[in-house]
VMD Tcl script that draws the C-alpha trace (Angstrom):
set ca {
  {76.27 101.63 77.91}
  {76.05 104.12 80.78}
  {76.70 101.31 83.27}
  {79.82 100.28 81.35}
  {81.13 103.84 81.26}
  {80.46 104.21 84.99}
  {82.39 100.98 85.70}
  {85.32 102.19 83.60}
  {85.30 105.49 85.50}
  {85.30 103.71 88.88}
  {88.14 101.38 87.87}
  {90.19 104.29 86.51}
  {89.67 106.20 89.75}
  {90.74 103.22 91.86}
  {93.86 102.71 89.74}
  {94.80 106.38 90.01}
  {94.41 106.35 93.80}
  {96.39 103.10 94.06}
  {99.41 104.95 92.68}
  {99.47 107.18 95.76}
  {100.99 105.91 98.99}
  {101.03 107.22 102.54}
  {104.03 109.52 102.66}
  {105.96 111.88 104.92}
  {107.95 114.35 102.85}
  {110.93 116.15 104.35}
  {111.54 119.33 102.39}
  {115.01 120.77 101.84}
  {114.10 123.72 104.11}
  {113.32 121.34 107.00}
  {109.53 121.51 106.83}
  {107.44 118.32 106.64}
  {104.41 117.44 104.51}
  {102.19 114.51 105.54}
  {99.75 112.94 103.11}
  {99.92 110.79 100.01}
  {102.45 110.80 97.18}
  {103.43 108.87 94.10}
  {106.81 107.18 94.15}
  {109.72 109.25 92.83}
  {111.66 108.21 89.76}
  {114.91 109.04 88.01}
  {113.30 109.34 84.59}
  {114.81 112.23 82.68}
  {111.60 114.22 82.14}
  {109.90 113.71 85.53}
  {111.31 116.41 87.83}
  {108.19 116.53 90.03}
  {106.70 114.46 92.84}
  {102.89 114.30 92.87}
  {101.48 114.88 96.37}
  {98.06 115.13 98.04}
  {97.46 116.30 101.61}
  {94.54 113.82 101.85}
  {93.09 111.07 99.69}
  {90.56 113.43 98.07}
  {92.68 116.59 98.06}
  {93.92 118.38 94.97}
  {97.14 117.01 93.47}
  {100.18 119.23 93.87}
  {103.35 118.73 91.84}
  {106.38 119.46 94.00}
  {109.75 120.25 92.44}
  {111.93 117.28 93.43}
  {114.95 119.54 94.01}
  {113.05 121.11 96.92}
  {112.69 117.68 98.60}
  {115.32 116.04 100.81}
  {113.71 112.66 101.46}
  {110.38 110.81 101.47}
  {109.27 108.07 103.85}
  {106.56 105.83 102.38}
  {104.42 103.42 104.38}
  {102.79 100.46 102.64}
  {99.37 99.15 103.68}
  {101.01 96.26 105.53}
  {103.16 98.68 107.54}
  {106.43 98.26 105.61}
  {108.36 101.52 105.43}
  {110.65 102.71 102.63}
  {112.94 105.72 102.78}
  {113.91 107.49 99.57}
  {116.73 110.03 99.68}
  {117.60 112.55 96.98}
  {121.35 112.95 96.80}
  {124.42 113.37 94.64}
  {125.88 110.21 93.15}
  {129.54 109.38 92.46}
  {130.66 106.63 90.09}
  {133.89 104.79 90.96}
  {135.87 102.77 88.43}
  {139.30 102.18 86.96}
  {140.35 102.90 83.40}
  {143.77 101.79 82.13}
  {144.85 101.40 85.74}
  {143.79 104.92 86.71}
  {141.23 105.53 89.44}
  {138.23 107.53 88.21}
  {135.91 109.33 90.62}
  {133.11 110.83 88.53}
  {130.19 112.72 90.09}
  {126.88 112.74 88.21}
  {125.60 116.17 87.25}
  {122.11 115.81 88.78}
  {120.88 114.45 92.07}
  {119.12 111.08 92.05}
  {116.46 109.29 94.08}
  {117.85 106.28 95.92}
  {116.21 103.73 98.20}
  {117.72 102.96 101.61}
  {118.15 99.19 101.84}
  {120.54 98.80 104.77}
  {122.12 100.84 107.55}
  {124.39 100.42 110.54}
  {126.20 102.96 112.72}
  {129.15 103.21 110.30}
  {127.62 103.15 106.82}
  {124.40 103.12 104.78}
  {123.56 101.13 101.66}
  {121.25 102.27 98.87}
  {119.66 100.94 95.70}
  {119.45 103.24 92.68}
  {117.20 102.54 89.69}
  {115.36 104.35 86.94}
  {112.03 103.91 88.73}
  {110.39 102.08 91.62}
  {107.18 100.13 92.22}
  {105.43 99.14 95.44}
  {103.52 95.90 94.83}
  {100.37 94.60 96.53}
  {102.44 92.57 99.01}
  {104.18 95.69 100.27}
  {107.47 94.90 98.53}
  {109.40 97.73 96.86}
  {110.89 96.85 93.49}
  {113.67 98.65 91.65}
  {112.99 98.77 87.92}
  {115.46 99.75 85.23}
  {115.52 100.31 81.49}
  {117.88 99.11 78.78}
  {120.26 100.85 76.37}
  {121.12 103.67 78.78}
  {122.86 104.27 82.11}
  {119.78 102.55 83.56}
  {120.77 99.22 82.09}
  {121.85 98.44 85.67}
  {120.37 98.72 89.14}
  {123.15 100.32 91.16}
  {124.16 99.78 94.78}
  {125.81 102.54 96.76}
  {127.49 103.28 100.09}
  {127.50 106.45 102.13}
  {129.27 107.12 105.42}
  {127.77 109.56 107.98}
  {130.58 112.02 107.18}
  {129.84 112.01 103.43}
  {127.36 114.24 101.63}
  {127.34 112.04 98.51}
  {126.61 108.35 97.83}
  {129.15 106.20 95.95}
  {128.33 103.46 93.43}
  {130.25 100.33 94.43}
  {128.23 97.60 92.72}
  {125.24 96.87 90.51}
  {123.19 94.13 88.93}
  {125.16 93.27 85.80}
  {128.52 94.37 87.19}
  {131.38 91.90 86.86}
  {133.28 90.78 89.97}
  {136.25 92.74 88.66}
  {134.24 95.95 88.43}
  {132.93 95.53 91.97}
  {136.36 94.80 93.43}
  {137.84 97.87 91.75}
  {135.03 100.19 92.88}
  {135.11 98.92 96.46}
  {138.89 99.08 96.45}
  {138.65 102.81 95.69}
  {135.89 103.46 98.20}
  {137.52 101.59 101.09}
  {141.13 102.53 100.26}
  {141.51 104.05 103.74}
  {140.88 100.56 105.17}
  {143.45 98.35 103.39}
  {142.64 95.31 105.55}
  {139.05 95.34 104.31}
  {140.17 95.90 100.72}
  {142.43 92.87 100.98}
  {139.51 90.74 102.17}
  {137.44 91.97 99.22}
  {140.25 91.28 96.74}
  {140.65 87.79 98.20}
  {136.96 87.11 97.46}
  {135.98 86.49 101.06}
  {132.45 87.37 99.94}
  {131.63 85.43 96.77}
  {128.66 87.59 95.82}
  {129.99 90.86 97.27}
  {126.98 91.20 99.56}
  {126.39 94.89 100.27}
  {125.15 94.13 103.78}
  {127.91 91.65 104.68}
  {130.67 94.03 103.64}
  {128.95 96.91 105.41}
  {128.85 94.82 108.59}
  {132.54 93.95 108.17}
  {133.34 97.65 107.77}
  {131.35 98.52 110.91}
  {133.16 95.81 112.87}
  {136.45 97.71 112.52}
  {134.97 100.48 114.67}
  {133.94 98.06 117.44}
  {137.36 96.50 117.92}
}
mol new
graphics top color blue
foreach p $ca { graphics top sphere $p radius 0.5 }
foreach p [lrange $ca 0 end-1] q [lrange $ca 1 end] { graphics top cylinder $p $q radius 0.2 }
display resetview
């Protein structure tokens, strides 16, 4: 019986440590914390990021509003940057453009970047699997019914939702039409369905190309 309890204890300890990943935390005040941290989430009641300065150190719970971004490194060397930022939802209602900023900041995962624009994924929570692949996980019957995709230009202090898993083509075209309204040539290409699946990276590259001409 003692052997069984010891095995359960060892397995529980290994599982708990597996939830922590090598992390570099940039605080809002500019200071940096190196160590291990659990992945952030956008669950309503979380509000903290669990951090350890070393594998065996005491766990500290850091208020997520005091964190600017976290860079995680998987065991295979893959790196993932999470940024905490304001989020703006773009859509049209009865022909009227709606630009609605969410009340709270959210954790978003950087999935693409060029000199002109960055692309992010936004989900309820995230999971780093054994192969070093980051997965965006969402819940149903709430705003998290979708995994959102966002753009942010270097001059912007907010990220803008332009697409999402579950969005219709019409919703994506309207949102991107609002976001890129200062580049009518690009909007026209989007409206003409030049990109069948509205690839976030392809459109970001097309946007960047306007600055190279």
